[in-house]
C-alpha positions in Angstrom: 7.9 -57.1 -48.2 7.3 -60.0 -51.1 5.0 -59.5 -53.5 2.1 -61.1 -52.4 1.5 -59.2 -49.3 2.1 -55.9 -51.1 -0.8 -56.8 -52.6 -2.6 -57.4 -49.8 -1.3 -54.3 -48.4 -2.2 -52.2 -51.5 -5.9 -53.9 -51.5 -6.7 -53.1 -47.7 -5.5 -49.5 -48.0 -7.7 -48.9 -50.6 -10.6 -50.4 -48.8 -10.2 -48.1 -45.6 -9.2 -45.0 -48.6 -12.7 -45.5 -49.5 -13.9 -43.7 -45.9 -11.7 -40.2 -46.6 -12.4 -40.7 -50.7 -16.0 -40.3 -49.5 -15.2 -36.9 -47.5 -13.0 -35.0 -48.8 -13.3 -35.6 -53.1 -16.6 -34.0 -53.3 -15.6 -30.5 -50.7 -14.7 -28.3 -53.9 -18.1 -28.7 -55.9 -20.4 -27.4 -52.5 -20.8 -24.1 -54.1 -22.0 -25.5 -57.5 -24.1 -28.1 -55.8 -26.2 -25.7 -53.7 -27.0 -23.9 -57.2 -27.7 -26.8 -58.9 -30.1 -28.2 -56.4 -31.5 -25.3 -54.9 -29.9 -25.9 -51.7 -28.6 -23.6 -49.1 -24.8 -23.5 -48.1 -26.0 -25.2 -44.7 -28.2 -28.0 -46.3 -25.0 -28.6 -48.6 -23.0 -29.2 -45.3 -25.2 -31.5 -43.8 -25.2 -34.1 -46.8 -21.4 -34.8 -44.9 -23.1 -34.6 -41.4 -25.4 -37.5 -43.2 -23.0 -39.2 -43.9 -20.7 -39.3 -41.5 -23.7 -40.6 -38.9 -24.4 -43.0 -41.0 -20.9 -44.2 -41.0 -20.8 -44.0 -37.2 -23.8 -45.9 -36.6 -22.6 -48.9 -39.1 -18.9 -48.8 -37.7 -20.7 -50.7 -34.5 -22.3 -53.5 -37.1 -19.5 -54.0 -39.5 -17.3 -56.3 -37.4 -20.6 -58.1 -35.9 -21.8 -59.0 -39.3 -18.7 -60.2 -40.5 -17.9 -62.4 -37.6 -21.2 -64.2 -38.4 -21.2 -64.1 -42.5 -17.5 -64.1 -42.9 -15.6 -60.9 -44.0 -15.9 -61.5 -47.6 -19.0 -61.5 -48.0 -19.8 -58.3 -46.1 -17.3 -56.8 -48.1 -19.0 -57.7 -51.1 -22.3 -56.6 -50.2 -20.7 -52.9 -48.5 -19.1 -52.2 -51.5 -22.1 -53.3 -54.2 -24.1 -50.6 -52.0 -21.6 -48.5 -52.1 -21.6 -48.0 -56.1 -25.4 -48.0 -55.9 -25.2 -45.1 -53.6 -23.1 -43.2 -55.3 -24.6 -43.4 -58.4 -28.1 -42.6 -56.9 -25.9 -39.1 -55.7 -25.0 -38.8 -59.4 -29.1 -38.5 -60.4 -29.6 -36.9 -57.3 -32.1 -33.7 -58.6 -33.1 -32.3 -54.9 -30.9 -31.6 -51.7 -33.2 -34.0 -50.0 -32.2 -37.2 -52.4 -28.8 -36.3 -51.9 -28.9 -36.4 -48.2 -29.9 -40.3 -48.6 -27.5 -41.1 -51.1 -25.2 -40.0 -49.0 -26.8 -41.9 -46.1 -26.3 -45.4 -47.9 -22.7 -44.6 -48.6 -22.1 -43.8 -45.3 -23.8 -46.9 -44.3 -21.5 -48.8 -46.4 -17.8 -46.9 -46.4 -17.1 -48.0 -42.9 -16.6 -51.9 -43.9 -13.3 -51.7 -45.6 -11.8 -49.6 -42.6 -12.8 -52.0 -39.3 -12.0 -55.4 -41.6 -8.9 -54.5 -42.9 -7.5 -54.6 -39.1 -9.3 -57.7 -38.4 -8.6 -59.6 -41.8 -4.9 -58.7 -40.8 -4.8 -60.8 -37.4 -7.2 -63.3 -39.0 -4.1 -64.4 -41.7 -1.2 -62.9 -39.3 0.2 -62.4 -35.8 2.9 -60.5 -34.2 5.5 -59.0 -35.9 4.3 -59.8 -39.5 0.9 -58.7 -38.1 2.2 -55.2 -37.3 4.2 -55.2 -40.4 0.8 -55.8 -42.3 -0.8 -53.1 -40.4 1.9 -50.5 -40.3 2.6 -51.0 -44.4 -1.4 -50.5 -45.0 -1.6 -47.5 -43.3 1.1 -45.7 -44.8 -0.5 -46.5 -48.6 -3.6 -45.3 -46.9 -1.7 -41.9 -45.5 -1.7 -40.7 -49.1 -5.6 -40.6 -49.6 -6.7 -37.4 -47.1 -4.3 -34.9 -48.8 -4.5 -36.3 -52.8 -8.6 -36.4 -52.7 -9.7 -32.7 -52.4 -7.1 -32.6 -55.6 -8.4 -34.6 -57.2 -11.8 -33.9 -56.6 -11.2 -30.4 -57.8 -9.4 -31.3 -60.7 -12.8 -33.5 -61.8 -15.2 -31.0 -60.7 -13.2 -27.8 -62.7 -13.2 -30.6 -65.6 -16.6 -32.3 -65.7 -18.8 -31.1 -62.9 -19.7 -32.2 -59.6 -21.9 -35.1 -60.7 -18.3 -36.9 -62.3 -17.1 -36.5 -58.7 -19.7 -39.2 -58.0 -19.2 -41.2 -61.0 -15.8 -41.5 -59.8 -16.9 -42.5 -56.2 -18.5 -45.4 -58.2 -16.0 -46.5 -60.3 -13.9 -46.6 -56.9 -16.2 -49.0 -55.4 -16.7 -51.1 -58.4 -12.7 -51.2 -58.3 -13.2 -52.7 -55.0 -15.8 -55.1 -55.3 -13.8 -56.5 -58.4 -11.0 -56.6 -56.1 -11.9 -58.2 -53.3 -14.1 -60.9 -55.7 -10.8 -62.1 -57.5 -7.9 -61.3 -55.0 -9.1 -61.5 -51.5 -10.3 -65.0 -49.8 -12.1 -65.5 -46.9 -10.2 -65.6 -43.8 -13.0 -66.5 -40.8 -13.7 -70.6 -41.3 -17.3 -71.5 -41.2 -16.5 -73.3 -37.6 -15.3 -70.1 -36.4 -18.2 -67.6 -37.3 -20.4 -66.5 -34.5 -24.4 -66.4 -34.1 -26.4 -63.0 -34.6 -29.0 -64.1 -32.1 -29.8 -60.7 -30.8 -29.9 -62.2 -27.2 -25.9 -63.5 -27.9 -24.8 -60.3 -29.9 -25.9 -58.1 -26.9 -23.9 -60.0 -24.4 -20.8 -59.9 -26.7 -21.0 -55.7 -27.0 -22.0 -55.4 -23.2 -18.9 -58.3 -22.6 -16.5 -55.9 -24.9 -17.5 -52.5 -23.7 -17.6 -53.4 -19.9 -14.1 -55.1 -20.6 -11.7 -53.1 -18.4 -8.5 -54.0 -20.8 -10.6 -53.3 -23.6 -11.8 -50.0 -22.4 -8.2 -49.1 -21.2 -6.5 -49.6 -24.9 -9.7 -48.1 -26.8 -9.4 -44.6 -24.8 -5.3 -44.9 -24.9 -5.7 -44.7 -28.6 -8.5 -42.8 -28.8 -7.6 -40.1 -26.3 -4.1 -40.0 -27.7 -5.1 -39.5 -31.4 -7.3 -36.8 -30.1 -3.9 -34.3 -29.5 -3.9 -34.6 -33.1 -7.4 -34.5 -34.0 -8.4 -31.3 -32.4 -6.0 -29.2 -34.7 -7.5 -31.2 -37.6 -11.5 -29.7 -36.4 -9.8 -26.1 -35.3 -7.6 -26.1 -38.5 -9.3 -22.6 -39.9 -9.0 -20.9 -36.6 -5.3 -22.4 -36.3 -4.1 -21.8 -39.6 -6.4 -18.6 -40.8 -6.6 -16.9 -38.1 -3.6 -17.7 -35.8 -1.0 -18.6 -38.7 -2.4 -15.8 -41.5 -2.2 -18.2 -44.1 -4.5 -18.3 -47.1 -7.4 -21.3 -47.7 -5.3 -23.1 -50.1 -2.9 -23.2 -47.9 -4.1 -26.4 -45.4 -0.9 -28.1 -46.6 0.9 -26.7 -44.1 -1.1 -28.4 -41.5 -1.6 -31.9 -43.5 1.5 -31.8 -45.2 3.4 -32.5 -42.3 0.7 -34.8 -40.7 1.5 -37.2 -43.9 4.8 -37.2 -43.6 4.5 -38.5 -39.9 2.0 -40.9 -40.3 3.9 -42.2 -43.1 7.5 -42.3 -41.5 6.0 -43.5 -37.8 4.3 -46.5 -39.8 7.8 -47.2 -41.9 9.3 -47.2 -38.3 7.1 -49.4 -36.8 7.3 -51.9 -39.3 11.1 -51.4 -39.0 10.7 -52.4 -35.4 8.4 -55.0 -35.8 10.3 -58.5 -35.1 13.2 -56.7 -33.4 11.8 -54.5 -30.8 9.2 -55.7 -28.2 5.4 -54.4 -28.8 5.7 -52.9 -25.5 9.2 -51.0 -26.1 7.2 -50.0 -29.6 4.6 -48.4 -27.8 6.9 -46.7 -24.8 9.1 -45.3 -28.1 6.0 -44.0 -29.6 4.6 -42.3 -26.5 8.5 -40.7 -25.5 7.8 -39.2 -29.4 4.6 -37.9 -28.4 5.6 -36.7 -25.4 8.6 -34.6 -27.1 6.3 -33.5 -29.7 3.6 -32.0 -27.1 6.5 -30.8 -24.7 8.5 -28.6 -27.9 4.5 -27.7 -29.1 3.5 -26.1 -25.6 7.3 -24.1 -25.4 6.8 -23.0 -28.7 3.5 -21.3 -27.8 4.5 -20.4 -24.4 7.9 -18.4 -25.4 8.0 -17.4 -29.0 5.2 -16.2 -31.5 3.0 -18.9 -33.8 4.9 -18.4 -37.1 5.4 -21.1 -39.9 7.1 -23.5 -39.6 7.8 -24.2 -36.4 4.0 -24.0 -35.4 3.3 -26.8 -37.4 6.1 -29.2 -37.1 5.1 -30.5 -33.5 2.0 -31.5 -35.0 3.9 -34.0 -37.4 6.0 -35.2 -34.7 3.1 -36.1 -32.9 1.3 -37.9 -35.5 4.7 -39.3 -36.3 4.7 -41.1 -32.5 0.9 -42.0 -32.7 1.9 -44.1 -36.1 4.7 -45.8 -34.3 2.5 -47.2 -31.3 -0.6 -47.7 -33.5 -0.2 -50.9 -35.1 1.1 -52.8 -31.7 -1.9 -51.4 -29.6 -4.4 -52.5 -32.3 -3.2 -55.7 -32.3 -3.7 -55.7 -28.8 -7.0 -54.9 -28.6 -7.4 -57.3 -31.4 -6.3 -60.4 -29.4 -8.6 -59.5 -26.1 -11.8 -61.4 -27.5 -9.8 -63.6 -30.5 -13.3 -65.0 -31.2 -15.0 -61.9 -32.0 -12.4 -59.6 -33.5 -14.5 -58.6 -36.0 -16.8 -57.1 -33.3 -14.1 -55.7 -31.2 -12.8 -53.8 -34.5 -16.4 -52.4 -35.1 -16.2 -51.3 -31.2 -12.6 -49.9 -31.0 -13.7 -48.0 -34.4 -16.9 -46.9 -32.5 -15.2 -45.8 -29.6 -12.5 -43.3 -31.7 -15.6 -42.2 -33.8 -17.3 -41.1 -30.4 -14.4 -39.5 -29.3 -13.8 -37.4 -32.5 -17.5 -36.3 -32.3 -17.3 -35.0 -28.8 -14.0 -33.5 -29.9 -15.3 -31.8 -32.8 -18.1 -30.4 -31.0 -17.8 -30.0 -27.7 -13.7 -29.8 -27.2 -12.2 -28.1 -29.8 -13.9 -24.5 -29.4 -13.1 -24.8 -25.4 -9.1 -24.5 -27.0 -9.2 -22.9 -30.3 -9.2 -19.2 -29.3 -5.3 -19.9 -29.0 -2.4 -21.4 -30.5 -1.2 -22.1 -26.6 -4.3 -23.7 -25.1 -4.5 -25.8 -28.2 -0.9 -26.8 -27.3 -2.1 -27.3 -24.1 -5.2 -29.5 -25.3 -2.5 -31.8 -27.4 -0.5 -32.1 -24.0 -3.5 -33.0 -22.0 -5.0 -35.5 -24.3 -1.4 -37.5 -24.5 -1.1 -37.5 -20.7 -5.2 -38.8 -20.9 -3.9 -41.7 -23.1 -1.3 -42.4 -21.0 -3.2 -42.7 -18.0 -5.3 -45.1 -19.7 -2.5 -46.9 -21.2 -0.8 -47.4 -17.8 -4.1 -48.6 -16.5 -3.9 -51.6 -18.8 -0.6 -52.2 -18.0 -0.8 -52.5 -14.5 -3.5 -55.3 -15.1 -1.2 -57.4 -16.8 -0.8 -58.5 -20.1 -3.7 -61.5 -20.3 -6.3 -61.9 -23.0 -9.4 -62.9 -23.1 -11.0 -64.9 -25.7 -14.7 -65.3 -24.8 -16.9 -65.4 -27.8 
């Protein structure tokens, strides 16, 4: 990768990583925050819920706004709001004020996640776009692992307010980088109207388009085969595998390696192997991981390290398929790529919410039922992709 694409990949990865940093960095400070703000542990936990609700709501709008106003302008406003929201959290003197600050953070943090994919597709297509998405995700993969570690260091040295100062500085750094380094990738003549009627028709057109639904669900359902382990981690790791609360790296370590390795392979295959064969390879790896997971939990006791290796392999497979599937989604509506990216993100977020709140508790009572849930999600994801494949590969470019 040459210097210019590398700089772009680093910037886009940093924009995307602001979301996991906003979630994970302040988790080690929960007990001190409860004491300082005179709040219960449940009220402090709700700061995360308020953030996620605002994040999910705005996922639907970042892309549509960028289709009308330009990618760069939306990012600059979002990061400016994020900096202000983080500073508001620094000076919060009550849990209610912290709730408000977290809502504002959630409303702004998702812009980088939604628009990074859109910017890549604005600039590139085919193998070049696949490579840049893969390289960006490889860099982003480190963020969820290091965020709580950084947060723990900052909290231990300076207190919980310093974590939000760190987040404000991160947002300010992104604002400056976008201002200086990121060109506008959507020409004025390609921008869309924000008229409520036209916008409503565009959302309806996307969410009722069978190829979009098939591809978005293929991504969301397949990923949920791993995500169910994320939300079940306390049960899976602490109760079933008997590790300590400080040993969550047993799950997230292999997952991070799988995420990096799968995207590395996807980048290597770009231009050498067709996207269809790349997607097939990724699904094949996921299938092998799911079968291995069921076999391990059916015939052997759940012990480390064997109980966590299939999850890393499964995420490796997801990471091989994701860049190609994402490009297919974005190409369905070339005139509305920002809105389509928002709709795909909202589909994923909604599926994650259903899994976390409803489905995970149904499966986390044993390692075997979790393994069966992974296999079930994969089968549903494969079925969704098969429906898209049977409908042909035609794109629809309506605005």
